[in-house]
C-alpha positions as CSV (number, residue, x, y, z in Angstrom):
1,M,78.2,90.4,86.7
2,T,81.2,88.1,86.3
3,D,83.6,87.1,89.0
4,T,86.3,89.3,87.5
5,E,83.9,92.4,87.5
6,Q,83.0,91.8,91.1
7,A,86.6,91.5,92.1
8,T,87.7,94.7,90.3
9,R,89.0,97.5,92.4
10,T,89.8,101.0,91.3
11,R,92.6,103.4,92.1
12,T,92.9,107.1,91.3
13,F,96.1,109.1,91.8
14,S,97.5,112.4,90.9
15,W,101.1,113.4,90.2
16,S,103.0,116.7,90.2
17,D,104.4,118.3,87.1
18,P,108.0,116.9,87.0
19,A,109.2,120.1,85.3
20,V,108.7,121.9,88.7
21,T,111.3,119.7,90.3
22,A,113.5,119.5,87.2
23,A,113.8,123.3,87.2
24,S,115.8,123.0,90.5
25,L,118.2,120.5,89.0
26,G,121.6,122.0,88.9
27,A,120.7,125.1,90.8
28,V,121.0,123.5,94.3
29,S,122.9,120.5,95.6
30,G,121.4,117.1,95.4
31,L,121.1,117.0,99.2
32,E,119.2,120.4,99.2
33,M,116.9,119.1,96.4
34,L,116.1,115.9,98.3
35,Q,115.6,117.8,101.5
36,A,113.1,120.1,99.7
37,M,111.2,117.0,98.5
38,R,111.2,115.6,102.0
39,D,109.9,118.9,103.5
40,G,107.2,119.3,100.8
41,K,108.8,122.3,99.2
42,L,109.3,120.4,96.0
43,P,107.1,117.5,94.8
44,V,108.5,114.0,94.9
45,P,109.0,112.4,91.4
46,P,105.9,111.0,89.7
47,I,107.2,107.5,90.0
48,L,107.0,107.6,93.8
49,Q,103.5,108.9,93.5
50,L,102.6,106.1,91.1
51,V,103.9,103.3,93.3
52,G,102.4,104.9,96.5
53,G,105.6,106.0,98.2
54,T,104.7,107.9,101.4
55,G,108.0,109.6,102.3
56,I,111.7,109.9,102.2
57,E,114.4,110.4,104.8
58,V,117.5,112.2,103.7
59,E,121.0,112.9,104.9
60,E,124.2,113.1,102.9
61,G,125.2,109.7,101.6
62,K,122.0,108.0,102.9
63,V,118.4,108.0,101.7
64,T,115.5,106.0,102.9
65,V,112.3,105.5,100.8
66,L,109.0,104.5,102.6
67,M,106.1,102.7,101.0
68,P,103.2,100.7,102.4
69,V,102.5,97.5,100.4
70,A,99.1,97.5,98.6
71,E,97.3,95.0,96.4
72,F,97.9,97.1,93.3
73,H,101.6,96.2,93.7
74,Y,100.8,92.5,93.2
75,N,101.8,90.1,90.4
76,P,99.6,87.1,89.4
77,L,101.3,85.0,92.1
78,G,99.8,87.2,94.9
79,T,103.1,88.9,95.9
80,V,104.6,92.3,95.1
81,H,105.9,92.5,91.5
82,G,109.7,92.4,91.3
83,G,109.6,95.6,89.2
84,I,108.1,97.5,92.2
85,I,110.8,96.2,94.4
86,A,113.5,97.1,91.9
87,T,112.0,100.6,91.6
88,L,112.3,101.1,95.4
89,L,115.9,99.8,95.4
90,D,116.9,101.9,92.3
91,T,115.3,105.0,93.9
92,A,117.1,104.6,97.2
93,A,120.5,103.8,95.6
94,G,120.2,106.6,93.0
95,C,118.9,109.2,95.5
96,T,121.8,108.3,97.8
97,V,124.3,109.2,95.0
98,H,122.3,112.3,94.3
99,S,122.6,113.4,98.0
100,T,126.4,113.6,97.6
101,L,126.4,115.8,94.5
102,P,127.1,119.6,94.4
103,A,124.9,122.0,92.5
104,G,125.5,121.7,88.7
105,V,126.2,118.0,88.9
106,G,123.8,115.2,88.0
107,Y,123.8,111.4,87.7
108,T,122.2,108.5,85.8
109,S,122.1,104.8,86.7
110,L,124.5,102.6,84.7
111,D,123.3,99.3,86.3
112,L,121.2,97.8,89.1
113,M,122.0,94.3,90.4
114,T,119.1,93.1,92.5
115,R,118.6,90.1,94.7
116,F,115.1,89.1,96.0
117,I,115.4,87.4,99.4
118,K,111.8,86.9,100.6
119,P,108.3,87.4,99.1
120,V,106.7,90.7,99.8
121,T,103.0,90.9,100.5
122,V,100.5,93.3,102.2
123,A,101.5,91.4,105.4
124,S,104.9,93.0,105.0
125,G,103.4,96.3,106.0
126,L,105.4,99.5,105.6
127,L,108.5,98.9,103.6
128,R,111.8,100.8,104.3
129,C,114.3,100.9,101.5
130,E,117.6,102.2,102.8
131,G,120.3,103.4,100.5
132,G,124.0,104.0,101.3
133,I,127.1,105.0,99.4
134,I,129.7,102.3,98.8
135,N,132.2,104.5,96.9
136,R,132.0,107.9,95.2
137,G,134.6,108.9,92.7
138,R,134.8,111.8,90.3
139,R,133.0,110.1,87.4
140,T,131.1,107.2,88.9
141,A,129.6,106.2,92.2
142,A,128.6,102.9,93.7
143,A,125.6,102.6,96.1
144,E,123.7,99.9,97.8
145,A,120.1,99.6,98.9
146,R,118.3,97.2,101.3
147,L,114.6,96.7,101.5
148,F,113.1,95.8,104.9
149,D,109.5,95.0,106.0
150,E,108.0,96.7,109.1
151,R,109.5,94.0,111.4
152,G,113.0,94.7,110.1
153,T,113.3,91.5,108.0
154,L,115.5,91.9,104.9
155,L,113.4,91.3,101.8
156,A,115.7,92.3,98.9
157,H,119.0,94.2,98.3
158,A,120.8,95.7,95.3
159,T,123.9,97.5,94.2
160,S,124.0,100.2,91.6
161,T,126.7,102.1,89.7
162,C,125.9,105.6,88.6
163,L,127.6,107.9,86.1
164,I,128.3,111.4,87.4
165,F,128.3,114.3,85.0
166,E,128.0,118.1,84.8
167,I,124.6,119.4,84.0
168,P,124.7,121.4,80.8
169,A,123.8,125.1,81.2
170,Q,120.3,125.9,80.1
């Protein structure tokens, strides 16, 4: 057996059918949809299941995403891959915008400007990615997200602009 074969770990995960959650899109407000995910009445998006997200905290204009760091998040340098960090930041910022939208209105990210402050490793523990609204207009919204380790140290932050639009009738 080679060193690589001996060092190999496995991971199995399941995800929920995204159509179940998408069916609620437009029928309830963004806040109600996110609260249903938080409460287990709707499944969280498959991306959170993929990266190992363990929960969300929700109120209007503020969403927090929780995720413990695991080895499967690592890049070849032995730290969490920047794409995982950007995913958490994008999720918190986007969901924050979503939390302000009425039924029948959706959003999509236009940009995400990310700054990595400190390396993230398993020693970082449970990550908290807190999103907040900077400004919400009729057609666009600006949000920010900050990623903290379990000791409260800032690890990364981002700003995002989202396009707001009416969801077409099905």
